[in-house]
TINU-864162 format. One record per residue (C-alpha): residue number from 1; residue in three letters; chain; x, y, z. Coordinates in pm, 1 decimal. Example, Ala and Ser with C-alpha at 12.3 -4.5 7.8 and 13.67 -1.06 7.14 Angstrom:
BEGIN
+-----+--------+--------+----------+----------+----------+
! num ! residu ! chaine !        u !        v !        w !
+-----+--------+--------+----------+----------+----------+
!   1 !    Ala !      A !   1230.0 !   -450.0 !    780.0 !
!   2 !    Ser !      A !   1367.0 !   -106.0 !    714.0 !
+-----+--------+--------+----------+----------+----------+
***
This chain:
BEGIN
+-----+--------+--------+----------+----------+----------+
! num ! residu ! chaine !        u !        v !        w !
+-----+--------+--------+----------+----------+----------+
!   1 !    Met !      A !   6278.1 !   5564.5 !  15596.9 !
!   2 !    Lys !      A !   6261.5 !   5737.8 !  15933.0 !
!   3 !    Ser !      A !   5915.4 !   5798.7 !  16079.9 !
!   4 !    Val !      A !   5720.7 !   6116.6 !  16052.5 !
!   5 !    Ala !      A !   5673.3 !   6291.1 !  16396.2 !
!   6 !    Ile !      A !   5315.5 !   6413.9 !  16445.2 !
!   7 !    Ile !      A !   5238.7 !   6659.8 !  16729.2 !
!   8 !    Gln !      A !   4882.2 !   6625.4 !  16854.7 !
!   9 !    His !      A !   4756.4 !   6906.0 !  17086.9 !
!  10 !    Asp !      A !   4394.8 !   6805.9 !  17151.4 !
!  11 !    Pro !      A !   4233.7 !   6468.6 !  17209.1 !
!  12 !    His !      A !   3967.9 !   6551.4 !  16939.4 !
!  13 !    Asp !      A !   4213.3 !   6672.4 !  16674.0 !
!  14 !    Gly !      A !   4415.4 !   6366.5 !  16573.9 !
!  15 !    Pro !      A !   4595.0 !   6310.6 !  16242.1 !
!  16 !    Ser !      A !   4278.3 !   6147.0 !  16081.6 !
!  17 !    Phe !      A !   4322.6 !   6138.0 !  15701.5 !
!  18 !    Phe !      A !   4690.8 !   6230.4 !  15726.9 !
!  19 !    Ala !      A !   4747.9 !   5902.6 !  15915.5 !
!  20 !    Thr !      A !   4528.5 !   5718.7 !  15658.3 !
!  21 !    Trp !      A !   4734.9 !   5854.2 !  15377.6 !
!  22 !    Leu !      A !   5071.6 !   5786.9 !  15538.7 !
!  23 !    Ala !      A !   4969.8 !   5423.1 !  15612.6 !
!  24 !    Ala !      A !   4855.6 !   5379.6 !  15250.4 !
!  25 !    Gln !      A !   5195.8 !   5500.5 !  15133.7 !
!  26 !    Lys !      A !   5368.6 !   5271.3 !  15386.6 !
!  27 !    Ile !      A !   5525.1 !   5569.6 !  15552.1 !
!  28 !    Ser !      A !   5576.8 !   5511.8 !  15923.1 !
!  29 !    Phe !      A !   5466.1 !   5779.9 !  16173.7 !
!  30 !    Glu !      A !   5480.0 !   5840.2 !  16548.0 !
!  31 !    Val !      A !   5210.5 !   6049.8 !  16723.7 !
!  32 !    Phe !      A !   5328.5 !   6256.7 !  17021.4 !
!  33 !    Arg !      A !   5000.2 !   6329.4 !  17207.2 !
!  34 !    Lys !      A !   5072.8 !   6631.3 !  17415.2 !
!  35 !    Cys !      A !   4709.6 !   6629.8 !  17513.8 !
!  36 !    Asp !      A !   4785.4 !   6308.3 !  17711.8 !
!  37 !    Gly !      A !   5114.8 !   6440.7 !  17855.2 !
!  38 !    Ser !      A !   5343.3 !   6268.9 !  17604.1 !
!  39 !    Val !      A !   5693.4 !   6414.1 !  17580.6 !
!  40 !    Leu !      A !   5824.4 !   6559.8 !  17254.9 !
!  41 !    Thr !      A !   6064.2 !   6355.9 !  17047.4 !
!  42 !    Glu !      A !   6417.3 !   6378.5 !  17198.8 !
!  43 !    Arg !      A !   6581.9 !   6417.7 !  16856.3 !
!  44 !    Ile !      A !   6404.6 !   6573.9 !  16562.3 !
!  45 !    Ala !      A !   6691.6 !   6435.3 !  16353.8 !
!  46 !    Asp !      A !   6543.2 !   6083.1 !  16411.6 !
!  47 !    His !      A !   6237.2 !   6174.5 !  16195.9 !
!  48 !    Ser !      A !   6192.3 !   6223.2 !  15834.5 !
!  49 !    Gly !      A !   5926.4 !   6490.4 !  15872.6 !
!  50 !    Leu !      A !   5739.4 !   6699.5 !  16127.4 !
!  51 !    Cys !      A !   5359.4 !   6746.0 !  16128.6 !
!  52 !    Leu !      A !   5189.7 !   6994.5 !  16356.8 !
!  53 !    Leu !      A !   4813.9 !   6940.7 !  16403.8 !
!  54 !    Gly !      A !   4545.0 !   7187.3 !  16514.7 !
!  55 !    Gly !      A !   4385.0 !   7246.5 !  16851.1 !
!  56 !    Pro !      A !   4151.3 !   7497.0 !  17032.7 !
!  57 !    Met !      A !   4433.5 !   7675.3 !  17216.5 !
!  58 !    Ser !      A !   4602.1 !   7987.1 !  17083.7 !
!  59 !    Ala !      A !   4957.3 !   7976.3 !  16935.7 !
!  60 !    Asn !      A !   5018.4 !   8269.8 !  17172.5 !
!  61 !    Asp !      A !   4938.5 !   8070.5 !  17481.9 !
!  62 !    Ala !      A !   5222.6 !   8012.6 !  17733.8 !
!  63 !    Leu !      A !   5190.6 !   7635.1 !  17726.6 !
!  64 !    Pro !      A !   5516.7 !   7482.0 !  17872.2 !
!  65 !    Tyr !      A !   5588.6 !   7267.6 !  17565.8 !
!  66 !    Phe !      A !   5542.9 !   7543.1 !  17306.7 !
!  67 !    Ala !      A !   5889.0 !   7688.4 !  17345.0 !
!  68 !    Pro !      A !   6078.8 !   7359.7 !  17297.7 !
!  69 !    Leu !      A !   5841.6 !   7268.7 !  17016.5 !
!  70 !    Leu !      A !   5914.1 !   7593.9 !  16833.0 !
!  71 !    Glu !      A !   6282.1 !   7523.9 !  16871.6 !
!  72 !    Gln !      A !   6231.5 !   7181.0 !  16723.3 !
!  73 !    Val !      A !   6042.5 !   7330.7 !  16429.3 !
!  74 !    Arg !      A !   6341.0 !   7567.8 !  16363.4 !
!  75 !    Glu !      A !   6591.6 !   7277.7 !  16390.6 !
!  76 !    Ala !      A !   6388.3 !   7068.2 !  16154.5 !
!  77 !    Met !      A !   6396.0 !   7344.5 !  15891.3 !
!  78 !    Glu !      A !   6771.8 !   7391.2 !  15944.2 !
!  79 !    Arg !      A !   6812.4 !   7017.5 !  15882.5 !
!  80 !    Asp !      A !   6587.7 !   7025.8 !  15572.7 !
!  81 !    Ile !      A !   6336.8 !   6804.4 !  15749.2 !
!  82 !    Pro !      A !   5999.2 !   6912.8 !  15596.4 !
!  83 !    Val !      A !   5741.9 !   7069.7 !  15835.0 !
!  84 !    Ile !      A !   5369.0 !   7076.2 !  15766.4 !
!  85 !    Gly !      A !   5131.4 !   7268.3 !  15983.2 !
!  86 !    His !      A !   4744.4 !   7236.6 !  16001.2 !
!  87 !    Cys !      A !   4558.2 !   7532.1 !  16139.0 !
!  88 !    Leu !      A !   4712.7 !   7588.0 !  16485.3 !
!  89 !    Gly !      A !   5010.9 !   7401.8 !  16339.3 !
!  90 !    Gly !      A !   5050.0 !   7661.4 !  16062.4 !
!  91 !    Gln !      A !   5031.4 !   7931.2 !  16320.9 !
!  92 !    Leu !      A !   5299.8 !   7767.0 !  16536.0 !
!  93 !    Leu !      A !   5517.9 !   7748.2 !  16222.1 !
!  94 !    Ser !      A !   5475.0 !   8124.8 !  16180.3 !
!  95 !    Arg !      A !   5556.4 !   8171.9 !  16548.0 !
!  96 !    Ala !      A !   5866.0 !   7971.1 !  16507.9 !
!  97 !    Leu !      A !   5973.5 !   8191.8 !  16220.5 !
!  98 !    Gly !      A !   5927.8 !   8504.4 !  16424.3 !
!  99 !    Val !      A !   5600.2 !   8648.0 !  16303.0 !
! 100 !    Thr !      A !   5264.3 !   8711.1 !  16479.0 !
! 101 !    Val !      A !   4940.2 !   8521.0 !  16517.4 !
! 102 !    Gln !      A !   4643.0 !   8737.1 !  16586.8 !
! 103 !    Ala !      A !   4260.2 !   8744.3 !  16565.6 !
! 104 !    Ser !      A !   4139.8 !   8650.8 !  16218.7 !
! 105 !    Glu !      A !   3943.5 !   8897.6 !  16013.6 !
! 106 !    His !      A !   3647.6 !   8670.0 !  16061.2 !
! 107 !    Val !      A !   3593.8 !   8349.9 !  16257.8 !
! 108 !    Glu !      A !   3562.1 !   8060.7 !  16010.3 !
! 109 !    Ile !      A !   3375.6 !   7733.8 !  16072.5 !
! 110 !    Gly !      A !   3278.6 !   7501.5 !  15793.1 !
! 111 !    Trp !      A !   3371.4 !   7472.7 !  15430.8 !
! 112 !    Ser !      A !   3516.6 !   7778.7 !  15262.1 !
! 113 !    His !      A !   3641.1 !   7859.4 !  14914.7 !
! 114 !    Leu !      A !   4007.4 !   7959.6 !  14866.1 !
! 115 !    Glu !      A !   4187.6 !   8102.0 !  14571.1 !
! 116 !    Pro !      A !   4550.8 !   8068.3 !  14463.1 !
! 117 !    Val !      A !   4763.6 !   8384.7 !  14486.4 !
! 118 !    His !      A !   5079.6 !   8247.2 !  14321.5 !
! 119 !    Pro !      A !   5147.9 !   8010.8 !  14031.4 !
! 120 !    Asp !      A !   5331.6 !   7772.5 !  14269.4 !
! 121 !    Ala !      A !   4995.3 !   7699.0 !  14438.1 !
! 122 !    Ala !      A !   4922.5 !   7456.5 !  14165.9 !
! 123 !    Asp !      A !   5232.8 !   7249.0 !  14257.7 !
! 124 !    Trp !      A !   5097.6 !   7209.7 !  14604.8 !
! 125 !    Phe !      A !   4719.6 !   7206.7 !  14568.8 !
! 126 !    Gly !      A !   4657.1 !   7096.6 !  14212.1 !
! 127 !    Ser !      A !   4511.9 !   7285.3 !  13916.4 !
! 128 !    Glu !      A !   4163.9 !   7364.8 !  14053.2 !
! 129 !    Leu !      A !   4105.7 !   7738.1 !  14029.0 !
! 130 !    Thr !      A !   3900.5 !   7742.4 !  14356.1 !
! 131 !    Leu !      A !   3956.0 !   7515.7 !  14648.9 !
! 132 !    Gln !      A !   3700.7 !   7419.6 !  14917.9 !
! 133 !    Gln !      A !   3863.6 !   7333.4 !  15255.5 !
! 134 !    Phe !      A !   3731.6 !   7285.6 !  15611.1 !
! 135 !    Gln !      A !   3787.2 !   7566.2 !  15861.6 !
! 136 !    Trp !      A !   3757.8 !   7601.8 !  16233.5 !
! 137 !    His !      A !   3956.7 !   7896.2 !  16367.6 !
! 138 !    Gly !      A !   3928.6 !   8244.1 !  16522.0 !
! 139 !    Glu !      A !   4295.4 !   8342.3 !  16482.3 !
! 140 !    Ser !      A !   4525.5 !   8359.9 !  16174.1 !
! 141 !    Phe !      A !   4892.4 !   8371.1 !  16100.6 !
! 142 !    Ser !      A !   5114.9 !   8635.6 !  15945.7 !
! 143 !    Ile !      A !   5329.4 !   8534.5 !  15645.3 !
! 144 !    Pro !      A !   5697.4 !   8490.8 !  15753.7 !
! 145 !    Ala !      A !   5971.7 !   8679.8 !  15584.8 !
! 146 !    Gly !      A !   6093.2 !   8496.8 !  15276.6 !
! 147 !    Ala !      A !   5782.4 !   8275.2 !  15268.3 !
! 148 !    Met !      A !   5562.7 !   8241.8 !  14953.5 !
! 149 !    Pro !      A !   5186.7 !   8307.3 !  15006.7 !
! 150 !    Leu !      A !   4991.1 !   8052.3 !  14817.7 !
! 151 !    Leu !      A !   4620.4 !   8079.7 !  14899.8 !
! 152 !    Arg !      A !   4376.7 !   8345.9 !  15024.4 !
! 153 !    Gly !      A !   4020.1 !   8326.4 !  15147.9 !
! 154 !    Ala !      A !   3719.7 !   8570.8 !  15139.9 !
! 155 !    His !      A !   3683.5 !   8575.9 !  15518.9 !
! 156 !    Cys !      A !   4053.8 !   8525.2 !  15616.2 !
! 157 !    Asn !      A !   4311.5 !   8643.3 !  15378.7 !
! 158 !    Asn !      A !   4624.3 !   8433.4 !  15481.6 !
! 159 !    Gln !      A !   4538.4 !   8072.9 !  15420.6 !
! 160 !    Ala !      A !   4861.7 !   7897.6 !  15308.3 !
! 161 !    Tyr !      A !   5230.2 !   7963.3 !  15252.7 !
! 162 !    Val !      A !   5545.1 !   7767.3 !  15181.4 !
! 163 !    Val !      A !   5896.6 !   7832.3 !  15309.1 !
! 164 !    Gly !      A !   6179.0 !   7696.4 !  15098.1 !
! 165 !    Asn !      A !   6091.1 !   7390.2 !  14900.2 !
! 166 !    Gly !      A !   5907.4 !   7192.3 !  15156.1 !
! 167 !    His !      A !   5778.3 !   7367.2 !  15470.0 !
! 168 !    Leu !      A !   5399.7 !   7426.2 !  15443.7 !
! 169 !    Gly !      A !   5180.5 !   7627.6 !  15676.5 !
! 170 !    Met !      A !   4798.7 !   7616.2 !  15629.2 !
! 171 !    Gln !      A !   4512.5 !   7779.6 !  15815.4 !
! 172 !    Phe !      A !   4265.4 !   7514.4 !  15717.7 !
! 173 !    His !      A !   4197.6 !   7148.5 !  15812.0 !
! 174 !    Phe !      A !   4240.0 !   6933.2 !  15505.1 !
! 175 !    Glu !      A !   4312.0 !   6628.6 !  15731.9 !
! 176 !    Val !      A !   3949.7 !   6601.7 !  15842.4 !
! 177 !    Asp !      A !   3746.8 !   6284.9 !  15795.1 !
! 178 !    Asp !      A !   3386.2 !   6203.8 !  15866.3 !
! 179 !    Ala !      A !   3434.0 !   6109.9 !  16225.2 !
! 180 !    Lys !      A !   3630.9 !   6427.4 !  16300.0 !
! 181 !    Val !      A !   3384.4 !   6667.1 !  16139.8 !
! 182 !    Arg !      A !   3085.8 !   6502.0 !  16314.6 !
! 183 !    Lys !      A !   3265.5 !   6514.7 !  16654.4 !
! 184 !    Trp !      A !   3355.8 !   6879.6 !  16616.0 !
! 185 !    Leu !      A !   2999.9 !   6966.9 !  16521.6 !
! 186 !    Glu !      A !   2885.6 !   6788.6 !  16841.7 !
! 187 !    Leu !      A !   3141.7 !   6959.1 !  17067.8 !
! 188 !    Gly !      A !   3117.2 !   7299.3 !  16900.9 !
! 189 !    Ala !      A !   2732.8 !   7328.9 !  16867.7 !
! 190 !    Gln !      A !   2703.9 !   7617.6 !  17116.9 !
! 191 !    Glu !      A !   3003.8 !   7803.0 !  16958.7 !
! 192 !    Met !      A !   2846.7 !   7776.8 !  16615.6 !
! 193 !    Arg !      A !   2509.3 !   7903.4 !  16740.1 !
! 194 !    Ser !      A !   2648.5 !   8198.1 !  16927.8 !
! 195 !    Cys !      A !   2916.5 !   8312.1 !  16677.8 !
! 196 !    Ile !      A !   2811.0 !   8588.9 !  16437.1 !
! 197 !    Ser !      A !   3049.6 !   8581.1 !  16143.2 !
! 198 !    Pro !      A !   3008.7 !   8564.3 !  15766.5 !
! 199 !    Gly !      A !   3254.1 !   8275.0 !  15779.1 !
! 200 !    Val !      A !   3055.6 !   8056.3 !  16010.8 !
! 201 !    Lys !      A !   2826.8 !   7783.6 !  15869.1 !
! 202 !    Gln !      A !   2575.3 !   7589.9 !  16076.4 !
! 203 !    Ala !      A !   2579.5 !   7212.0 !  16121.2 !
! 204 !    Ala !      A !   2288.1 !   7151.2 !  15889.9 !
! 205 !    Asp !      A !   2478.0 !   7319.7 !  15600.0 !
! 206 !    Ile !      A !   2793.9 !   7137.0 !  15675.5 !
! 207 !    Leu !      A !   2625.3 !   6800.9 !  15691.6 !
! 208 !    His !      A !   2409.3 !   6848.6 !  15382.8 !
! 209 !    Asn !      A !   2673.4 !   6742.4 !  15135.4 !
! 210 !    Leu !      A !   2938.8 !   6605.8 !  15375.7 !
! 211 !    Ser !      A !   3028.5 !   6287.6 !  15188.0 !
! 212 !    Ala !      A !   3093.8 !   6464.4 !  14854.0 !
! 213 !    Asp !      A !   3269.5 !   6758.7 !  15028.1 !
! 214 !    Leu !      A !   3496.3 !   6515.7 !  15213.8 !
! 215 !    Glu !      A !   3576.5 !   6320.2 !  14892.4 !
! 216 !    Arg !      A !   3691.4 !   6641.7 !  14728.0 !
! 217 !    Ser !      A !   3892.8 !   6737.5 !  15040.2 !
! 218 !    Arg !      A !   4060.4 !   6394.1 !  15035.6 !
! 219 !    Arg !      A !   4153.0 !   6433.8 !  14673.9 !
! 220 !    Ile !      A !   4317.0 !   6772.9 !  14737.7 !
! 221 !    Ala !      A !   4475.5 !   6658.2 !  15060.0 !
! 222 !    Ser !      A !   4631.0 !   6358.9 !  14882.5 !
! 223 !    His !      A !   4790.3 !   6593.2 !  14635.3 !
! 224 !    Ile !      A !   4923.8 !   6815.4 !  14914.3 !
! 225 !    Tyr !      A !   5062.0 !   6521.9 !  15110.0 !
! 226 !    Ala !      A !   5230.6 !   6372.3 !  14807.9 !
! 227 !    Arg !      A !   5401.1 !   6692.0 !  14728.3 !
! 228 !    Trp !      A !   5510.9 !   6745.6 !  15093.8 !
! 229 !    Ala !      A !   5634.8 !   6386.4 !  15117.6 !
! 230 !    Gln !      A !   5884.5 !   6442.2 !  14825.7 !
! 231 !    Gly !      A !   6110.0 !   6606.7 !  15080.9 !
! 232 !    Leu !      A !   6096.5 !   6336.1 !  15342.2 !
! 233 !    Ala !      A !   6449.7 !   6225.5 !  15448.8 !
+-----+--------+--------+----------+----------+----------+
***
């Protein structure tokens, strides 16, 4: 099988549990670290899937590589190469499909409860009626034309959608692991203290039950990744 291309935008937002899961399934992957000046893959057709990670920048920023990346997203979809977007990645998928990214109803930091809005959500996220996923964002995506909304949240309505049979955009970070969460809490301490939003948790609340919360997140993430991987070329 060809490798999965992973686009990393920020040095502290790597593939984490996604890489762990791929390695466990013996699915090869290649990380294109744009944060270190890496070039994009020359041929998206050389890959079985495309993963877009998160980052602190806006999907509306005029970063030089965003335009060619959005073109590669569209090419991947035309070639039936599955795309999966985490947070900023989900927003970039929306941008590639011609819809807007704007300020979220509320900033979200920490674990939040999400609810399915369509029966197909169970196919992607399992049969749990409420899902707890990790958030860190101040913007949110619009749902592209023809896409199926899957999840909603109390503080940010648009949380997940699927396009066709295998292109998944999500607002949350289900790829997090212990190291990533703890690093973000360290780097974002001032942001968390100064942000007034019902969707923002403080570090003590996030750390209180972190091990169990991450175990639940990994279980759901494994279901999501297994569903997405069904379409790998």
